[in-house]
N, C-alpha and C positions, 0 to 999 in steps of 0.2 A: 646146407650152411647158411648161418644169418649173415644178412648184407650187412654191409660200412665202407666208407669212403671220403679220404680227406681229401680236396681239394688243394692244388698250390695257388697260394688266397690272389695269389696275381692276374689268374686266366678269369676268374669270373669278373665278367664289365659292363660294362652299363647295357652295350646291345650284342654281344654278344659273347661265344668264350673261348682264348685266343692266348698260346701258349710257346715256347721254340718248343714243338719234338726232342723227346731224350731228356731237359732239362726240369720246365716248369709241365711239359703236357704229353702223355704215355697214353698207349690203348686204353689201359684199365681206367684212362679218368674218359675216356670217347664208351666203353662198357657201364661205366656209373651213369655217365651221362643219357643212353637209350637205358637203361635200370630206373633213371626215379624219373625223366620225359612220360614214359611210357605208363609208368604210375600213375604221377599225376592226367594221363589223359585217362586211365582206368577210375582209377576214384571220382571224376568231375560226375560222374553219376552214380557212382551207391549212394546208397543212402549214408545221410550225415547222422538217423534214428533206429532205434531197436522198431519204434513206430513204424518210420517208417518203412524200415525192412518189415515187417511182420501185414504192412501195406500189400505187397507185392510181394508176399507169400502163395496167394491161387498162379502165377506165376515163374514159379521160383524150380520147375521142372525143361523152362524152358530157358537157352542157352544164348543171350545178348553176345548178337556179331562182334568179330574184335572188332580192336577200334584199330582202324589202318594210319600211315603216317608214311609221307614220301621220304625217301632218302638219297643224295646226289655228294658228289663229290668234284672236286676240283684238282686242276691239271699234278696238283707237288706230289715227289717223289713218295712220301709221306700217308699222303692220303687213303691210298685205296688201305693200308692197314686201320686205319684209324675206323673208315669206313665199315669193316668185315664188323672190328671188335663193337661199333654201336648200332650195327646190325643184332645185334649180339645180345647186348643189355638191349634195346625193343620190343624180341622174341622173348625174353627170358618175363617181361610184364606179363605175357599176352599180348604182344601187338604181329600183326600184321603188315610185314613192311615190305616197303611199294619202291624196290630199287630202280631208279632211272637210270646212273651208269654213272659217268662224267660227263661235265657240261657246266657250265655257267651259270651261276646262281640262277639268273631271274628263269630257264630253264626250268631248274627244282619247283619255283613259286609256282611256275605255268603248271608244272604236273600237280602239285598242292589243288589248286586251281577246278581244272581241267577232271581228276581223279576224283572230287569231293573228299577229300582225306581228312581224318581228324587234326593231322598236326602233319607238319615236314623238318628236317634238318637235313642242314645243306654242310656236309666237312671243308673245309675252307680257309686260308690266310688272307682270302682276298689281294690286296695289295703290297702286302706283306714282305721282308724278308725268306728266301726259302725254308732258312730254316725252323721258318713258325709255321703255325699251322691251328684252327680252331672249326666252331661250330657256328653258325647262325638259323634261330629256333621260329618255326611258323605256332600255332597257336591257332586250331582250323581256319580262318582266312586274315586273324590278327596277327601285326607279329609279335612276337617273344623274346621278354627284355626286358633291364633296370629290377624288379625287386621280385620277377618272376626270374629268372638267372641267379639272382641270390639264394631264391631258394631250393632249387636244385642243388646248392652247395648245405644247405643248412637242411636237407632232406636225407641228401646223402649221408653226410657224416652221423645221422642219428638212425641210419637201416632205417628210416619210415619209410618204406616201401609196400607194396602189393606181394600175397605170397608167390613164390616161382612159380611159372607157369607154363607150358610149351605154347609161347605162338608160332606164326607160320611169315614165309619169306614169297618174295619171284619177282621176274625180271622184271622191268617196265617198259619198253620202247616207245620214248617222246621225242624224240631229236626230229623225224619227219615230223610230224605231225606240229612239233612247237617252227618246226621253221617256215611251211604251211602259215600256218597262223598272224605270223612274225609278216608276209607275204602281203599277206590275203587285204591288208592297210597302207597298202602302197595306194600312193595318188596320186604321183609325179607324170602320170601320164606318158609322154613317150621320149624325149627331150633326152638326148645321152648324153651322160656327166660322167667328165673323168672324174673319176675318185679313190685314192691312196686308203689304203687301210694299215693300222696296226696293230696285229693282234697280242704283240709284245709278249709273245710266246705263252698265253694265257687259255684260260676253258673254254672261251670263245671257241677257239678255232675249227674244228669240225660243222658246229653249227653256219659257219662264218661263211664258209666254205658254201655251204648247200642255199647259202643268199645269194652268196657273187654269184653261181651258178643263175640265180633265176632273175635277177633285176638288171632292168635294161642300163647299158649304157660300158662305161671303158672300167675294167677294172686291176686293182693291183692290191695284192695282200703281205704287207711284213711281217716275218715274224707268225707264222700263221701257224706251226709245230707244234702242237704243245709240249714244254716243255717246262718243269717243275724247276728243271734249276736258273733260267729266266736268261737265255748267255747269251739276248742282245743288250738289253740293259732291263735295271727296276721297272715293274709293271703299276705303273703308278702317274697317270696324264696330267696329274694335279700339278706337277715339277717336272719345270721347261727345258730340262737337263733330259727327261724320258722323253723328248717329244721332237731332238732334233735329226734324229733320223729318218722321220717322218717329214718333218719340214722341209727336211734336204730333196725327198721325193718329191716332193708334192709343187715345189721350184722349178726341178726338171726336170717335170711332166708336163707343167703346167695343168697342174689337176686344176678343179673347181675347190674341192676341199679335201683334206682329213682326216682320218677321224679312228681315234686311238679309244680299246681298252683299257679296263686295270684287270688283276687276276682273275678276279672271277664274273669280270664284265654286267656288274654294276653302276658300274660308274664308267662316265664318257668325258675324253678330249677333243675339242677340235682344233683343228686349223685349217684359218680361208685361203683364199687360193691366192696370196702374197706371200703363206706362209710366215701371218702370223694368226697368234694364241687366239681363242675368241673360249674367255674365262663362261667361269659356268653359266653366271646373272644373265651373259651375254647371250649366252644358245637361250638363255633363259626367254629373254626378250625378244628372240624369233618365236619360237616354239608358241608363247601366248599372243600374240599378233598373232598366227593364225587360227590357234582357236579358239580366241575369242569372237569370231567373226563366226563361228557356230556356236558359240554361246556367252551371246551380251549381257555384258554385267555380271562375267562368273570369278569368283574369287579365284585366284592363281595366291601360290603358295609359294614365297620361298625365304631363306631362313635368316639368322643376324646380321650376318657377316654374309650378306650382299648387299652390291652396292645402289644407294638412293636412284641412281637414274633408274635402276630396274624398275620400284615400287614407281618409278612417272610414268614411265613408260607402259607400264599392268593401267595405269589411270587412264592415261590418254589414250587407249584400243578401247577405253570403255569397260576396263574389267576392276575392280573392286581386290587392290595389292593389301594381302597379308602378310605380314613380317612374322613371323614363330621361331623355332628352337632351335638349332641347329645339332642334328642324330636323326639318320634316314627314321629308325621306328617312328621318332617321336613327329613328322611330317608327316605318314603313312597312318599314322591314329590322327593326326590333326584332321586330312584329307576328308578321309570317311566321316570325322562329327562335321563337315563342313558342307559335303559335297562337291566339293573343287574338285572341277576336269583335269588340272596339270598344277604341279607342286614341283620345285627345285631349289638342289642347296649348292653353296658356291662350289664343295668338293667331285659337282660332277654328276651324284645322285640327280635321276631327273625321275618321275612321278608321273604317267596317265592315267588317269579313266576315263577319259574322253575315248572310246573303240578299246581302252585296254583295261585291265583288272588293278589296275591300284599302288604297283608293286613297282621299283627302280628296275628299270630295266632298260642298259646302254645300249644293246641288238634293236630293242624297239623306236626307242627315241630315237638312233640311227636314220634307221626303215624313215619317219615320219619327218626327219630335219633332210632328209632327197628330194624328198616327194614340195617341199617347203621351196627346196634350191631348184628343184626342176620346173617347181609352174613361176620364176619370181623371174623378171624381166631384166634383171642386171645381177650382178655377182655380191657373192656372199662378202666381200671387202667394199664393199659399195655401203650396203648396210651397217655392217661396222662403224662402217666412217663418220657414218650419215649421226652417229650416236652423241647427244653428249657429252663434252670435249671434261674429264677426270681428271684429275694427278692420286692418287693413291699407295700407300705401303704391300709388301705382301701377306696376308697372317705370317703375325711373327709369334711363335710358340716360345717362353721361359717359364724356367722350374720354377713351381709353388708347390714345399709340403701337400699333402695330401687335408693335412688335417691343418690348416692356412687358406688351402684358396677360396672355398670361400666366404668364408672369414676378410679379405680381403676386400671381397667384392664386395658384400656389406658394409664395411666400411668407406669405400670410395661412395658407395648407392646414400653413404648417412648425409657423408659430406656433399655431394652434390645439390642433394635435395636442400640443405641448410641456405647453403647458395643461392638457390634459384632455377637452377639448370631448369632445359628443356629433355627431361629423359624419359629410356623405353626402358623401363628391366622386364623385356620378352626375357632376356637371356643375356644376367649377366650384366650391363650398362652398356647403352647406346646412347651418345650423347651429341646432340644437336645443337650448332652455332653455326651462324652467319658462314662461317667457313664451309661448313660441309661439318662431318660427323666421325667421334672416335668409338671404341669397342672394347670393354673388356670384359671378356668372360673365362668365366674355371670352364677346361674342358674335363667332362663325363669320364672320361678313357685313359684320362694319364695323371701325374702330377703336376701342372700345368697352368699356368696363365695363357691366354688366345689375346690379342690386340692387332690393331686393326684401324685403319684411320682415312679419308677420304676427304679429297678438294675436290674447290675448282681453280684452285690455283697452286706454285709450288709453295709460296709466303705463306698463303692459307695450313697448307699442310705442314709445314715445318710450327704455325703457333701450334694447330692441335692434336701432335707428337708431345710441343711439351708443355701443353694442356696432360693431357695423360701423361707424362712424365712424372710431375709436379702430382697429381694423386700417387702414385703406385711409390714417391718417395715419402711423400708421407705415414704410408704404409711400411713403412719401413724397409721398401723392397731394389733393388738396383734397376737402373735404366737398360730396358730391350738395348736390342743391336734392331735400329729400321734399314739397315741396308738393305740397297733393293729395291726401294719402292722404283713404282714405274710410273709413267705416262700414256694415257691415251686409253686408257680405259673405265 
């Protein structure tokens, strides 16, 4: 039977495939992803011309080894069915599926690296609500995103896949090996830390149990049971409300640190010993100072939404700060290009290539963070409080039609250029003024614009917000809601 499949256009996104199960995402989509992704891997080695095929003729009777794809899934209730359909699609393209089972996304990345697979697919809805699910992919050791994801849709629509074949599958137990590898980079000595963890009922639960059983110190795990309904709170540590339980427990126990994960544990959230939230750029300051001791002069990458304090602190520590585009796939690619040992995003994606493999792994970032704190003479809160004081807005997102959002950025950039403003166009526009900076960028995954401002004073912040609003009004957009500006970060 000829293969052809149509995806709901909303599910093929910049960095992953994601939708609402039963409405925009179905097991048939999972099968199609396996069928097309598997075909792309097989075709990658296929001769492009008849001449190339003839050149291979002497080996025509030899059977090339089947391409291998590591497959994992998170704790959502719909993930097992989607994983099964995905594996069926891969096998129909002649792929050998190495099924690593339920666990965090970075465990799947680790399996792909350790097993040297040709690709990897993770079934995960990440930090989204329980009725969502999706897929994150690797092509070899590299992220699979952007035009590659769009190509899956085009190839599925046209039925452009390899002839149906019979692949294979095998279960691969990797969790113990992954946990042991995480622990092998513990470098904190024997100081007994008191740590509160909030798994948020996410996919890291089983691996986290293995970690805390072997790490020194006193450990309290909240919401450790994997439960795709997320009964305690939404699994997104960048939203302060989701950290309320962790903050309360850190204060009650007088703990040294609180650590939270998102639903698939590729993003981390931290709370210091006073129960104060550490933002993504503050976490990266802590990690960068440590990494730069071993790699003086190294490039440290952060996304365009990060505080100027971070870039300044990287430079003070002897590193080369590099501001880059937001998006975990984009950051991973830039790390590989520059040889950077460490990168991070405001969203809590932390990427270690120093002693690790360059992918975003909240469990690994947690182990390295605990090692640093165990070697510190003071408290984590003292490190945070010693950073230069700034005031800023949270990340403000407001609706803007997909057909309009990039044009708005171009209009704003043109006006700023005409005014002679100091602008970085790395990702949208980031405007530097004597007061600080403001940012406006178009989301790659939603019909929204994203804004943020940071200043050294409240009055300066008001001036930055006013400048941003002026630009938005000049492009016919309404003023965004900047309520929730906070100090001390």
